[in-house]
Jmol script that loads the backbone (N, CA, C; Angstrom):
load data "model"
ATOM      1  N   MET A   1     -10.290  18.193   6.071  1.00  0.00           N
ATOM      2  CA  MET A   1      -9.053  18.747   5.549  1.00  0.00           C
ATOM      3  C   MET A   1      -7.956  17.690   5.644  1.00  0.00           C
ATOM      4  N   ALA A   2      -7.160  17.575   4.601  1.00  0.00           N
ATOM      5  CA  ALA A   2      -6.088  16.592   4.560  1.00  0.00           C
ATOM      6  C   ALA A   2      -4.996  16.930   5.570  1.00  0.00           C
ATOM      7  N   THR A   3      -4.408  15.882   6.117  1.00  0.00           N
ATOM      8  CA  THR A   3      -3.313  16.041   7.067  1.00  0.00           C
ATOM      9  C   THR A   3      -2.110  15.242   6.586  1.00  0.00           C
ATOM     10  N   GLU A   4      -1.025  15.346   7.335  1.00  0.00           N
ATOM     11  CA  GLU A   4       0.182  14.596   7.025  1.00  0.00           C
ATOM     12  C   GLU A   4      -0.098  13.101   7.133  1.00  0.00           C
ATOM     13  N   ASN A   5       0.536  12.319   6.298  1.00  0.00           N
ATOM     14  CA  ASN A   5       0.328  10.874   6.298  1.00  0.00           C
ATOM     15  C   ASN A   5       0.721  10.284   7.647  1.00  0.00           C
ATOM     16  N   PRO A   6      -0.228   9.611   8.336  1.00  0.00           N
ATOM     17  CA  PRO A   6       0.077   9.038   9.651  1.00  0.00           C
ATOM     18  C   PRO A   6       1.012   7.831   9.586  1.00  0.00           C
ATOM     19  N   PHE A   7       1.289   7.339   8.383  1.00  0.00           N
ATOM     20  CA  PHE A   7       2.171   6.185   8.225  1.00  0.00           C
ATOM     21  C   PHE A   7       3.564   6.589   7.745  1.00  0.00           C
ATOM     22  N   LYS A   8       3.922   7.864   7.904  1.00  0.00           N
ATOM     23  CA  LYS A   8       5.221   8.331   7.398  1.00  0.00           C
ATOM     24  C   LYS A   8       6.397   7.601   8.045  1.00  0.00           C
ATOM     25  N   SER A   9       6.182   6.998   9.210  1.00  0.00           N
ATOM     26  CA  SER A   9       7.280   6.293   9.890  1.00  0.00           C
ATOM     27  C   SER A   9       7.699   5.023   9.155  1.00  0.00           C
ATOM     28  N   ILE A  10       6.840   4.499   8.272  1.00  0.00           N
ATOM     29  CA  ILE A  10       7.212   3.287   7.534  1.00  0.00           C
ATOM     30  C   ILE A  10       7.604   3.613   6.091  1.00  0.00           C
ATOM     31  N   LEU A  11       7.777   4.895   5.781  1.00  0.00           N
ATOM     32  CA  LEU A  11       8.229   5.311   4.459  1.00  0.00           C
ATOM     33  C   LEU A  11       9.725   5.034   4.351  1.00  0.00           C
ATOM     34  N   LYS A  12      10.087   4.196   3.413  1.00  0.00           N
ATOM     35  CA  LYS A  12      11.484   3.782   3.236  1.00  0.00           C
ATOM     36  C   LYS A  12      11.994   4.250   1.875  1.00  0.00           C
ATOM     37  N   THR A  13      13.306   4.267   1.733  1.00  0.00           N
ATOM     38  CA  THR A  13      13.953   4.646   0.482  1.00  0.00           C
ATOM     39  C   THR A  13      14.542   3.412  -0.171  1.00  0.00           C
ATOM     40  N   LEU A  14      14.292   3.249  -1.459  1.00  0.00           N
ATOM     41  CA  LEU A  14      14.878   2.156  -2.222  1.00  0.00           C
ATOM     42  C   LEU A  14      16.175   2.680  -2.829  1.00  0.00           C
ATOM     43  N   GLU A  15      17.281   2.224  -2.252  1.00  0.00           N
ATOM     44  CA  GLU A  15      18.604   2.727  -2.636  1.00  0.00           C
ATOM     45  C   GLU A  15      19.119   2.045  -3.900  1.00  0.00           C
ATOM     46  N   LYS A  16      19.846   2.789  -4.703  1.00  0.00           N
ATOM     47  CA  LYS A  16      20.557   2.229  -5.848  1.00  0.00           C
ATOM     48  C   LYS A  16      21.872   1.649  -5.348  1.00  0.00           C
ATOM     49  N   PRO A  17      22.350   0.559  -5.946  1.00  0.00           N
ATOM     50  CA  PRO A  17      23.618  -0.029  -5.500  1.00  0.00           C
ATOM     51  C   PRO A  17      24.801   0.931  -5.621  1.00  0.00           C
ATOM     52  N   ASP A  18      24.763   1.818  -6.617  1.00  0.00           N
ATOM     53  CA  ASP A  18      25.883   2.735  -6.832  1.00  0.00           C
ATOM     54  C   ASP A  18      25.649   4.106  -6.202  1.00  0.00           C
ATOM     55  N   GLY A  19      24.700   4.197  -5.295  1.00  0.00           N
ATOM     56  CA  GLY A  19      24.382   5.467  -4.647  1.00  0.00           C
ATOM     57  C   GLY A  19      23.130   6.087  -5.239  1.00  0.00           C
ATOM     58  N   GLY A  20      22.578   6.995  -4.525  1.00  0.00           N
ATOM     59  CA  GLY A  20      21.326   7.602  -4.973  1.00  0.00           C
ATOM     60  C   GLY A  20      20.139   6.739  -4.580  1.00  0.00           C
ATOM     61  N   GLU A  21      19.005   7.053  -5.149  1.00  0.00           N
ATOM     62  CA  GLU A  21      17.816   6.286  -4.803  1.00  0.00           C
ATOM     63  C   GLU A  21      16.908   6.115  -6.010  1.00  0.00           C
ATOM     64  N   PHE A  22      16.197   4.983  -6.021  1.00  0.00           N
ATOM     65  CA  PHE A  22      15.199   4.723  -7.051  1.00  0.00           C
ATOM     66  C   PHE A  22      13.903   5.453  -6.726  1.00  0.00           C
ATOM     67  N   GLY A  23      13.606   5.549  -5.443  1.00  0.00           N
ATOM     68  CA  GLY A  23      12.364   6.179  -5.021  1.00  0.00           C
ATOM     69  C   GLY A  23      12.032   5.789  -3.596  1.00  0.00           C
ATOM     70  N   LYS A  24      10.817   6.064  -3.185  1.00  0.00           N
ATOM     71  CA  LYS A  24      10.378   5.761  -1.824  1.00  0.00           C
ATOM     72  C   LYS A  24       9.168   4.839  -1.887  1.00  0.00           C
ATOM     73  N   TYR A  25       8.980   4.070  -0.827  1.00  0.00           N
ATOM     74  CA  TYR A  25       7.850   3.151  -0.740  1.00  0.00           C
ATOM     75  C   TYR A  25       7.465   2.983   0.718  1.00  0.00           C
ATOM     76  N   TYR A  26       6.239   2.550   0.946  1.00  0.00           N
ATOM     77  CA  TYR A  26       5.764   2.270   2.301  1.00  0.00           C
ATOM     78  C   TYR A  26       5.964   0.788   2.568  1.00  0.00           C
ATOM     79  N   SER A  27       6.759   0.472   3.567  1.00  0.00           N
ATOM     80  CA  SER A  27       7.118  -0.904   3.899  1.00  0.00           C
ATOM     81  C   SER A  27       6.017  -1.563   4.725  1.00  0.00           C
ATOM     82  N   LEU A  28       5.298  -2.507   4.130  1.00  0.00           N
ATOM     83  CA  LEU A  28       4.245  -3.215   4.861  1.00  0.00           C
ATOM     84  C   LEU A  28       4.802  -4.030   6.028  1.00  0.00           C
ATOM     85  N   PRO A  29       5.945  -4.729   5.878  1.00  0.00           N
ATOM     86  CA  PRO A  29       6.485  -5.459   7.037  1.00  0.00           C
ATOM     87  C   PRO A  29       6.805  -4.550   8.223  1.00  0.00           C
ATOM     88  N   ALA A  30       7.101  -3.280   7.961  1.00  0.00           N
ATOM     89  CA  ALA A  30       7.422  -2.349   9.046  1.00  0.00           C
ATOM     90  C   ALA A  30       6.218  -2.074   9.943  1.00  0.00           C
ATOM     91  N   LEU A  31       5.021  -2.442   9.495  1.00  0.00           N
ATOM     92  CA  LEU A  31       3.835  -2.285  10.340  1.00  0.00           C
ATOM     93  C   LEU A  31       3.812  -3.303  11.483  1.00  0.00           C
ATOM     94  N   ASN A  32       4.603  -4.379  11.348  1.00  0.00           N
ATOM     95  CA  ASN A  32       4.682  -5.430  12.374  1.00  0.00           C
ATOM     96  C   ASN A  32       3.305  -5.969  12.743  1.00  0.00           C
ATOM     97  N   ASP A  33       2.500  -6.258  11.730  1.00  0.00           N
ATOM     98  CA  ASP A  33       1.163  -6.815  11.951  1.00  0.00           C
ATOM     99  C   ASP A  33       1.109  -8.188  11.285  1.00  0.00           C
ATOM    100  N   PRO A  34       0.950  -9.269  12.060  1.00  0.00           N
ATOM    101  CA  PRO A  34       0.970 -10.617  11.481  1.00  0.00           C
ATOM    102  C   PRO A  34      -0.161 -10.875  10.482  1.00  0.00           C
ATOM    103  N   ARG A  35      -1.209 -10.097  10.510  1.00  0.00           N
ATOM    104  CA  ARG A  35      -2.313 -10.290   9.562  1.00  0.00           C
ATOM    105  C   ARG A  35      -1.884  -9.982   8.133  1.00  0.00           C
ATOM    106  N   ILE A  36      -0.899  -9.124   7.978  1.00  0.00           N
ATOM    107  CA  ILE A  36      -0.453  -8.743   6.636  1.00  0.00           C
ATOM    108  C   ILE A  36       0.131  -9.940   5.900  1.00  0.00           C
ATOM    109  N   ASP A  37       0.824 -10.823   6.609  1.00  0.00           N
ATOM    110  CA  ASP A  37       1.416 -12.009   5.982  1.00  0.00           C
ATOM    111  C   ASP A  37       0.362 -12.936   5.393  1.00  0.00           C
ATOM    112  N   ARG A  38      -0.854 -12.889   5.902  1.00  0.00           N
ATOM    113  CA  ARG A  38      -1.924 -13.772   5.426  1.00  0.00           C
ATOM    114  C   ARG A  38      -2.765 -13.140   4.312  1.00  0.00           C
ATOM    115  N   LEU A  39      -2.482 -11.904   3.973  1.00  0.00           N
ATOM    116  CA  LEU A  39      -3.261 -11.233   2.928  1.00  0.00           C
ATOM    117  C   LEU A  39      -2.868 -11.739   1.545  1.00  0.00           C
ATOM    118  N   PRO A  40      -3.853 -11.927   0.657  1.00  0.00           N
ATOM    119  CA  PRO A  40      -3.510 -12.229  -0.737  1.00  0.00           C
ATOM    120  C   PRO A  40      -2.720 -11.068  -1.345  1.00  0.00           C
ATOM    121  N   TYR A  41      -1.911 -11.386  -2.340  1.00  0.00           N
ATOM    122  CA  TYR A  41      -1.048 -10.376  -2.950  1.00  0.00           C
ATOM    123  C   TYR A  41      -1.854  -9.170  -3.444  1.00  0.00           C
ATOM    124  N   SER A  42      -2.985  -9.421  -4.086  1.00  0.00           N
ATOM    125  CA  SER A  42      -3.792  -8.316  -4.625  1.00  0.00           C
ATOM    126  C   SER A  42      -4.299  -7.391  -3.516  1.00  0.00           C
ATOM    127  N   ILE A  43      -4.604  -7.943  -2.353  1.00  0.00           N
ATOM    128  CA  ILE A  43      -5.076  -7.134  -1.232  1.00  0.00           C
ATOM    129  C   ILE A  43      -3.911  -6.331  -0.650  1.00  0.00           C
ATOM    130  N   ARG A  44      -2.706  -6.893  -0.696  1.00  0.00           N
ATOM    131  CA  ARG A  44      -1.525  -6.141  -0.238  1.00  0.00           C
ATOM    132  C   ARG A  44      -1.292  -4.912  -1.116  1.00  0.00           C
ATOM    133  N   ILE A  45      -1.560  -5.048  -2.408  1.00  0.00           N
ATOM    134  CA  ILE A  45      -1.423  -3.905  -3.319  1.00  0.00           C
ATOM    135  C   ILE A  45      -2.417  -2.813  -2.924  1.00  0.00           C
ATOM    136  N   LEU A  46      -3.661  -3.211  -2.639  1.00  0.00           N
ATOM    137  CA  LEU A  46      -4.666  -2.242  -2.180  1.00  0.00           C
ATOM    138  C   LEU A  46      -4.246  -1.597  -0.864  1.00  0.00           C
ATOM    139  N   LEU A  47      -3.661  -2.406   0.029  1.00  0.00           N
ATOM    140  CA  LEU A  47      -3.209  -1.894   1.325  1.00  0.00           C
ATOM    141  C   LEU A  47      -2.114  -0.851   1.141  1.00  0.00           C
ATOM    142  N   GLU A  48      -1.129  -1.155   0.311  1.00  0.00           N
ATOM    143  CA  GLU A  48      -0.033  -0.200   0.086  1.00  0.00           C
ATOM    144  C   GLU A  48      -0.569   1.101  -0.502  1.00  0.00           C
ATOM    145  N   SER A  49      -1.522   0.992  -1.408  1.00  0.00           N
ATOM    146  CA  SER A  49      -2.119   2.188  -2.004  1.00  0.00           C
ATOM    147  C   SER A  49      -2.860   3.013  -0.957  1.00  0.00           C
ATOM    148  N   ALA A  50      -3.619   2.343  -0.097  1.00  0.00           N
ATOM    149  CA  ALA A  50      -4.358   3.059   0.953  1.00  0.00           C
ATOM    150  C   ALA A  50      -3.401   3.744   1.919  1.00  0.00           C
ATOM    151  N   ILE A  51      -2.318   3.051   2.286  1.00  0.00           N
ATOM    152  CA  ILE A  51      -1.331   3.645   3.193  1.00  0.00           C
ATOM    153  C   ILE A  51      -0.659   4.845   2.527  1.00  0.00           C
ATOM    154  N   ARG A  52      -0.280   4.691   1.259  1.00  0.00           N
ATOM    155  CA  ARG A  52       0.396   5.770   0.535  1.00  0.00           C
ATOM    156  C   ARG A  52      -0.484   7.013   0.427  1.00  0.00           C
ATOM    157  N   ASN A  53      -1.786   6.811   0.309  1.00  0.00           N
ATOM    158  CA  ASN A  53      -2.715   7.925   0.122  1.00  0.00           C
ATOM    159  C   ASN A  53      -3.434   8.346   1.392  1.00  0.00           C
ATOM    160  N   CYS A  54      -3.065   7.774   2.528  1.00  0.00           N
ATOM    161  CA  CYS A  54      -3.758   8.074   3.784  1.00  0.00           C
ATOM    162  C   CYS A  54      -3.506   9.530   4.179  1.00  0.00           C
ATOM    163  N   ASP A  55      -4.588  10.281   4.247  1.00  0.00           N
ATOM    164  CA  ASP A  55      -4.487  11.699   4.599  1.00  0.00           C
ATOM    165  C   ASP A  55      -5.547  12.101   5.627  1.00  0.00           C
ATOM    166  N   GLU A  56      -6.266  11.119   6.149  1.00  0.00           N
ATOM    167  CA  GLU A  56      -7.345  11.342   7.123  1.00  0.00           C
ATOM    168  C   GLU A  56      -8.458  12.229   6.567  1.00  0.00           C
ATOM    169  N   PHE A  57      -8.515  12.345   5.239  1.00  0.00           N
ATOM    170  CA  PHE A  57      -9.601  13.082   4.599  1.00  0.00           C
ATOM    171  C   PHE A  57     -10.300  12.154   3.610  1.00  0.00           C
ATOM    172  N   GLN A  58      -9.597  11.816   2.530  1.00  0.00           N
ATOM    173  CA  GLN A  58     -10.164  10.869   1.570  1.00  0.00           C
ATOM    174  C   GLN A  58      -9.890   9.432   1.985  1.00  0.00           C
ATOM    175  N   VAL A  59      -8.714   9.180   2.502  1.00  0.00           N
ATOM    176  CA  VAL A  59      -8.342   7.845   2.981  1.00  0.00           C
ATOM    177  C   VAL A  59      -8.001   7.974   4.453  1.00  0.00           C
ATOM    178  N   LYS A  60      -8.703   7.223   5.266  1.00  0.00           N
ATOM    179  CA  LYS A  60      -8.544   7.318   6.719  1.00  0.00           C
ATOM    180  C   LYS A  60      -7.856   6.078   7.275  1.00  0.00           C
ATOM    181  N   ILE A  61      -7.340   6.189   8.496  1.00  0.00           N
ATOM    182  CA  ILE A  61      -6.695   5.050   9.149  1.00  0.00           C
ATOM    183  C   ILE A  61      -7.667   3.886   9.257  1.00  0.00           C
ATOM    184  N   LYS A  62      -8.941   4.158   9.499  1.00  0.00           N
ATOM    185  CA  LYS A  62      -9.923   3.071   9.615  1.00  0.00           C
ATOM    186  C   LYS A  62     -10.073   2.328   8.287  1.00  0.00           C
ATOM    187  N   ASP A  63      -9.850   3.003   7.156  1.00  0.00           N
ATOM    188  CA  ASP A  63      -9.875   2.333   5.856  1.00  0.00           C
ATOM    189  C   ASP A  63      -8.701   1.367   5.736  1.00  0.00           C
ATOM    190  N   VAL A  64      -7.541   1.805   6.196  1.00  0.00           N
ATOM    191  CA  VAL A  64      -6.358   0.944   6.193  1.00  0.00           C
ATOM    192  C   VAL A  64      -6.612  -0.271   7.084  1.00  0.00           C
ATOM    193  N   GLU A  65      -7.206  -0.061   8.236  1.00  0.00           N
ATOM    194  CA  GLU A  65      -7.505  -1.161   9.159  1.00  0.00           C
ATOM    195  C   GLU A  65      -8.489  -2.152   8.541  1.00  0.00           C
ATOM    196  N   LYS A  66      -9.459  -1.677   7.788  1.00  0.00           N
ATOM    197  CA  LYS A  66     -10.405  -2.575   7.111  1.00  0.00           C
ATOM    198  C   LYS A  66      -9.674  -3.508   6.153  1.00  0.00           C
ATOM    199  N   ILE A  67      -8.681  -2.970   5.461  1.00  0.00           N
ATOM    200  CA  ILE A  67      -7.926  -3.790   4.513  1.00  0.00           C
ATOM    201  C   ILE A  67      -7.035  -4.775   5.259  1.00  0.00           C
ATOM    202  N   ILE A  68      -6.355  -4.330   6.295  1.00  0.00           N
ATOM    203  CA  ILE A  68      -5.508  -5.235   7.078  1.00  0.00           C
ATOM    204  C   ILE A  68      -6.348  -6.360   7.670  1.00  0.00           C
ATOM    205  N   ASP A  69      -7.568  -6.052   8.083  1.00  0.00           N
ATOM    206  CA  ASP A  69      -8.460  -7.044   8.692  1.00  0.00           C
ATOM    207  C   ASP A  69      -9.328  -7.722   7.628  1.00  0.00           C
ATOM    208  N   TRP A  70      -8.792  -7.898   6.450  1.00  0.00           N
ATOM    209  CA  TRP A  70      -9.500  -8.445   5.304  1.00  0.00           C
ATOM    210  C   TRP A  70     -10.168  -9.784   5.604  1.00  0.00           C
ATOM    211  N   GLU A  71      -9.531 -10.642   6.384  1.00  0.00           N
ATOM    212  CA  GLU A  71     -10.127 -11.954   6.688  1.00  0.00           C
ATOM    213  C   GLU A  71     -11.495 -11.801   7.344  1.00  0.00           C
ATOM    214  N   ASN A  72     -11.664 -10.798   8.175  1.00  0.00           N
ATOM    215  CA  ASN A  72     -12.940 -10.582   8.850  1.00  0.00           C
ATOM    216  C   ASN A  72     -13.880  -9.668   8.071  1.00  0.00           C
ATOM    217  N   THR A  73     -13.332  -8.738   7.304  1.00  0.00           N
ATOM    218  CA  THR A  73     -14.197  -7.788   6.596  1.00  0.00           C
ATOM    219  C   THR A  73     -14.603  -8.279   5.214  1.00  0.00           C
ATOM    220  N   SER A  74     -13.891  -9.268   4.651  1.00  0.00           N
ATOM    221  CA  SER A  74     -14.208  -9.706   3.285  1.00  0.00           C
ATOM    222  C   SER A  74     -15.617 -10.274   3.135  1.00  0.00           C
ATOM    223  N   PRO A  75     -16.182 -10.989   4.129  1.00  0.00           N
ATOM    224  CA  PRO A  75     -17.561 -11.465   3.951  1.00  0.00           C
ATOM    225  C   PRO A  75     -18.589 -10.330   3.991  1.00  0.00           C
ATOM    226  N   LYS A  76     -18.219  -9.203   4.545  1.00  0.00           N
ATOM    227  CA  LYS A  76     -19.130  -8.067   4.661  1.00  0.00           C
ATOM    228  C   LYS A  76     -18.951  -7.154   3.450  1.00  0.00           C
ATOM    229  N   GLN A  77     -19.880  -6.290   3.262  1.00  0.00           N
ATOM    230  CA  GLN A  77     -19.730  -5.283   2.214  1.00  0.00           C
ATOM    231  C   GLN A  77     -19.241  -3.998   2.863  1.00  0.00           C
ATOM    232  N   VAL A  78     -17.943  -3.770   2.773  1.00  0.00           N
ATOM    233  CA  VAL A  78     -17.365  -2.544   3.315  1.00  0.00           C
ATOM    234  C   VAL A  78     -16.752  -1.759   2.158  1.00  0.00           C
ATOM    235  N   GLU A  79     -16.800  -0.476   2.275  1.00  0.00           N
ATOM    236  CA  GLU A  79     -16.209   0.376   1.251  1.00  0.00           C
ATOM    237  C   GLU A  79     -14.808   0.779   1.661  1.00  0.00           C
ATOM    238  N   ILE A  80     -13.930   0.774   0.671  1.00  0.00           N
ATOM    239  CA  ILE A  80     -12.580   1.292   0.874  1.00  0.00           C
ATOM    240  C   ILE A  80     -12.286   2.229  -0.299  1.00  0.00           C
ATOM    241  N   PRO A  81     -11.536   3.270  -0.073  1.00  0.00           N
ATOM    242  CA  PRO A  81     -11.189   4.165  -1.180  1.00  0.00           C
ATOM    243  C   PRO A  81     -10.207   3.475  -2.126  1.00  0.00           C
ATOM    244  N   PHE A  82     -10.398   3.678  -3.393  1.00  0.00           N
ATOM    245  CA  PHE A  82      -9.521   3.085  -4.401  1.00  0.00           C
ATOM    246  C   PHE A  82      -8.922   4.221  -5.206  1.00  0.00           C
ATOM    247  N   LYS A  83      -7.616   4.408  -5.054  1.00  0.00           N
ATOM    248  CA  LYS A  83      -6.928   5.505  -5.732  1.00  0.00           C
ATOM    249  C   LYS A  83      -5.734   4.937  -6.495  1.00  0.00           C
ATOM    250  N   PRO A  84      -5.989   4.324  -7.641  1.00  0.00           N
ATOM    251  CA  PRO A  84      -4.870   3.751  -8.391  1.00  0.00           C
ATOM    252  C   PRO A  84      -3.919   4.842  -8.863  1.00  0.00           C
ATOM    253  N   ALA A  85      -2.641   4.590  -8.679  1.00  0.00           N
ATOM    254  CA  ALA A  85      -1.647   5.581  -9.084  1.00  0.00           C
ATOM    255  C   ALA A  85      -0.447   4.934  -9.758  1.00  0.00           C
ATOM    256  N   ARG A  86      -0.230   3.681  -9.461  1.00  0.00           N
ATOM    257  CA  ARG A  86       0.940   3.007 -10.027  1.00  0.00           C
ATOM    258  C   ARG A  86       0.462   1.838 -10.865  1.00  0.00           C
ATOM    259  N   VAL A  87       0.833   1.849 -12.126  1.00  0.00           N
ATOM    260  CA  VAL A  87       0.462   0.759 -13.011  1.00  0.00           C
ATOM    261  C   VAL A  87       1.741   0.244 -13.648  1.00  0.00           C
ATOM    262  N   LEU A  88       1.971  -1.041 -13.492  1.00  0.00           N
ATOM    263  CA  LEU A  88       3.129  -1.677 -14.103  1.00  0.00           C
ATOM    264  C   LEU A  88       2.622  -2.625 -15.172  1.00  0.00           C
ATOM    265  N   LEU A  89       3.117  -2.481 -16.364  1.00  0.00           N
ATOM    266  CA  LEU A  89       2.725  -3.349 -17.456  1.00  0.00           C
ATOM    267  C   LEU A  89       3.901  -4.217 -17.849  1.00  0.00           C
ATOM    268  N   GLN A  90       3.603  -5.488 -18.065  1.00  0.00           N
ATOM    269  CA  GLN A  90       4.653  -6.402 -18.494  1.00  0.00           C
ATOM    270  C   GLN A  90       4.750  -6.328 -20.010  1.00  0.00           C
ATOM    271  N   VAL A  91       5.929  -6.057 -20.497  1.00  0.00           N
ATOM    272  CA  VAL A  91       6.162  -6.051 -21.935  1.00  0.00           C
ATOM    273  C   VAL A  91       6.773  -7.396 -22.271  1.00  0.00           C
ATOM    274  N   ASN A  92       6.085  -8.129 -23.125  1.00  0.00           N
ATOM    275  CA  ASN A  92       6.530  -9.482 -23.427  1.00  0.00           C
ATOM    276  C   ASN A  92       6.627  -9.636 -24.946  1.00  0.00           C
ATOM    277  N   TYR A  93       7.723  -9.166 -25.493  1.00  0.00           N
ATOM    278  CA  TYR A  93       7.928  -9.315 -26.920  1.00  0.00           C
ATOM    279  C   TYR A  93       9.404  -9.591 -27.165  1.00  0.00           C
ATOM    280  N   VAL A  94       9.677 -10.176 -28.310  1.00  0.00           N
ATOM    281  CA  VAL A  94      11.046 -10.526 -28.679  1.00  0.00           C
ATOM    282  C   VAL A  94      11.409  -9.724 -29.922  1.00  0.00           C
ATOM    283  N   VAL A  95      12.553  -9.101 -29.902  1.00  0.00           N
ATOM    284  CA  VAL A  95      13.049  -8.369 -31.063  1.00  0.00           C
ATOM    285  C   VAL A  95      14.034  -9.276 -31.779  1.00  0.00           C
ATOM    286  N   HIS A  96      13.806  -9.473 -33.068  1.00  0.00           N
ATOM    287  CA  HIS A  96      14.698 -10.348 -33.856  1.00  0.00           C
ATOM    288  C   HIS A  96      15.713  -9.540 -34.589  1.00  0.00           C
TER     289      HIS A  96
END
end "model"
wireframe off; spacefill off
backbone 0.3
color backbone group
């Protein structure tokens, strides 16, 4: 059964300069884990997704730890849940 996100303490609000908010995000630096600084950018995206979806049912804390410990787990075949939810597309066109 799903539970409350165990990483709710690192949930931050992205404030608008004129007040209000753009939204919320999970701050990876707030984890205070030096291994995160050594992660490739693509692995950080997977980490943020795992943290955002951590419910101790489909995504567990041990899954998050596997991603944080990527340097040691990457040579092994370990499974991590993949729950894509945010897709950003770059629009690169010029209007004349």
